[in-house]
C-alpha positions as CSV (number, residue, x, y, z in Angstrom):
1,M,33.7,33.2,-19.5
2,A,36.9,32.8,-17.5
3,P,35.3,30.5,-14.9
4,R,36.9,30.6,-11.4
5,A,36.4,28.2,-8.6
6,G,36.4,29.5,-5.1
7,H,34.2,31.1,-2.4
8,F,32.2,34.1,-3.7
9,R,29.6,36.5,-2.3
10,L,27.0,36.9,-5.0
11,E,24.8,40.0,-5.5
12,S,21.8,37.9,-4.2
13,G,23.7,37.7,-0.9
14,H,24.2,34.0,-1.3
15,H,27.6,32.4,-1.3
16,G,28.7,30.2,-4.3
17,D,31.6,28.2,-5.5
18,L,31.8,29.4,-9.1
19,W,32.4,32.9,-10.7
20,L,32.1,33.7,-14.4
21,D,33.3,36.8,-16.1
22,L,30.3,37.2,-18.4
23,D,31.2,40.7,-19.6
24,R,33.6,39.0,-22.1
25,V,30.6,37.3,-23.7
26,F,29.3,40.7,-25.0
27,A,32.6,41.9,-26.4
28,R,31.7,40.2,-29.7
29,P,27.9,40.3,-30.0
30,A,27.9,38.6,-33.5
31,A,29.4,35.5,-31.8
32,L,26.1,35.2,-29.8
33,G,24.0,35.0,-33.0
34,R,23.0,31.3,-33.0
35,F,22.4,31.3,-29.2
36,V,20.3,34.5,-29.4
37,A,18.3,32.9,-32.3
38,E,17.7,29.7,-30.2
39,L,16.6,31.7,-27.1
40,A,14.3,33.9,-29.2
41,R,12.8,30.7,-30.9
42,R,11.9,29.4,-27.4
43,F,9.9,32.5,-26.7
44,V,7.8,32.5,-29.8
45,G,5.1,30.3,-28.2
46,H,4.7,32.8,-25.3
47,G,3.4,35.7,-27.4
48,V,6.2,38.0,-26.4
49,E,5.7,41.7,-27.2
50,A,8.8,42.9,-25.3
51,V,12.0,41.7,-23.8
52,C,13.5,43.0,-20.6
53,G,16.7,42.3,-18.8
54,P,18.4,43.4,-15.6
55,A,21.4,45.7,-16.2
56,T,24.0,45.0,-17.4
57,G,24.6,41.6,-19.0
58,G,20.9,40.6,-19.0
59,A,20.0,44.0,-20.6
60,F,22.6,43.5,-23.3
61,L,21.3,40.0,-24.1
62,A,17.7,41.2,-23.8
63,Q,18.2,43.9,-26.4
64,I,19.7,41.4,-28.9
65,V,16.8,38.9,-28.3
66,A,14.3,41.8,-28.7
67,F,15.9,42.7,-32.0
68,E,15.7,39.0,-33.1
69,L,12.0,38.9,-32.1
70,E,11.2,42.3,-33.5
71,A,9.9,43.2,-30.1
72,E,10.2,46.2,-27.8
73,F,13.2,46.3,-25.4
74,Y,13.2,47.4,-21.7
75,Y,15.8,47.1,-19.0
76,A,15.8,47.1,-15.2
77,E,18.3,49.3,-13.4
78,R,20.3,48.0,-10.5
79,Y,20.0,49.7,-7.1
80,T,21.0,48.7,-3.6
81,S,18.2,48.7,-1.1
82,L,19.5,46.5,1.6
83,P,23.1,46.1,2.9
84,D,23.9,42.8,1.1
85,R,21.0,42.6,-1.4
86,V,20.5,44.3,-4.8
87,R,17.1,45.2,-6.4
88,Y,16.1,46.1,-9.9
89,R,13.7,48.6,-11.2
90,I,12.3,49.6,-14.7
91,P,13.2,53.3,-15.3
92,D,10.3,55.7,-14.9
93,R,10.3,56.7,-18.5
94,L,9.8,53.0,-19.6
95,R,7.2,52.0,-17.1
96,P,4.2,53.3,-19.1
97,L,5.5,51.5,-22.3
98,A,5.6,48.1,-20.4
99,R,2.1,48.4,-19.1
100,G,-0.1,45.6,-20.5
101,K,2.7,44.1,-22.5
102,R,3.6,40.4,-22.6
103,V,7.3,40.5,-21.6
104,A,10.0,37.8,-21.6
105,V,12.7,38.5,-18.9
106,V,16.2,37.6,-20.1
107,D,19.4,37.4,-18.1
108,D,22.8,36.3,-19.3
109,A,23.2,33.7,-16.6
110,V,20.9,32.7,-13.7
111,N,22.2,31.3,-10.4
112,A,20.1,32.3,-7.4
113,G,17.8,34.1,-9.9
114,S,17.5,37.3,-7.8
115,A,18.1,39.7,-10.6
116,A,15.5,38.0,-12.9
117,R,13.0,37.6,-10.1
118,A,13.4,41.3,-9.1
119,T,12.9,42.3,-12.8
120,V,9.7,40.1,-13.0
121,A,8.4,41.6,-9.8
122,D,8.9,45.2,-11.0
123,L,7.4,44.5,-14.4
124,R,4.3,43.3,-12.6
125,A,4.4,46.4,-10.4
126,C,4.2,48.6,-13.5
127,G,1.4,46.6,-15.1
128,A,3.3,44.4,-17.5
129,K,2.6,40.7,-18.0
130,P,5.8,38.6,-17.6
131,V,5.3,35.4,-19.6
132,A,8.7,33.6,-19.4
133,V,12.3,33.8,-18.1
134,G,15.2,32.9,-20.3
135,T,19.0,32.7,-20.0
136,L,22.0,31.5,-21.9
137,L,23.3,29.7,-18.9
138,A,21.7,28.3,-15.7
139,L,24.0,27.5,-12.8
140,G,23.2,24.6,-10.4
141,T,19.5,24.1,-10.1
142,A,18.5,27.6,-11.1
143,G,15.1,28.0,-12.6
144,P,12.5,25.9,-10.7
145,A,11.9,28.8,-8.2
146,F,10.4,30.9,-11.0
147,D,6.6,31.0,-11.3
148,L,7.0,31.3,-15.1
149,P,8.3,29.0,-17.8
150,F,12.1,28.9,-17.7
151,E,14.2,28.6,-20.8
152,T,17.9,27.9,-20.7
153,L,20.3,26.9,-23.4
154,T,22.7,25.1,-21.0
155,R,23.6,24.4,-17.4
156,L,26.8,24.3,-15.4
157,R,27.3,22.6,-12.0
158,S,27.7,25.0,-9.1
159,Q,26.7,25.2,-5.5
160,L,24.8,28.0,-3.8
161,W,24.3,28.6,-0.1
162,E,22.7,31.0,2.3
163,P,25.6,32.6,4.2
164,A,24.7,30.9,7.5
165,D,24.7,27.5,5.8
166,C,27.9,27.9,3.7
167,P,30.3,25.0,4.2
168,L,33.1,27.1,2.8
169,C,32.6,29.7,5.5
170,A,32.6,26.9,8.1
171,A,35.9,25.6,6.6
172,G,37.5,29.0,6.9
173,V,37.8,29.6,3.1
174,P,38.3,33.3,2.5
175,L,35.3,35.0,0.8
176,D,35.9,36.8,-2.5
177,D,33.6,39.7,-3.4
178,A,34.2,39.2,-7.2
């Protein structure tokens, strides 16, 4: 995952002290097999009919988990709606398919959780029933802010701050838009 310590602006708008290159994880999907199987196993009790992930890493993982569960797969597309914030939306052609379905939302890693929360919100907007959120990796204290069961396979220490409260900004550490 090529972790880097530093001062990073995340897509949620928050500042953090850890950056992971998660694209490398998906270069060899077969290597994810046992992790996907474990995440899928954790969703079994939730009656999952479909799995949805925010593009891109979450969608890649969601598709593999959906295959493991023999469930439908959807994805949420990323679009910018505010200067420093990103939103996610289920494509129009998939929205009718999601209506009424029990959906697990999967992201490769969760830090602030903004991509997963936006995906949950849009699934609800199109009439789906989100039942759980899952990830391979949770950073810091990620997870408790979800109003759904949260499944993670592992955690890494990291710090996350609102820009106005960022001690790295206060210390003059340059910001990296990784």
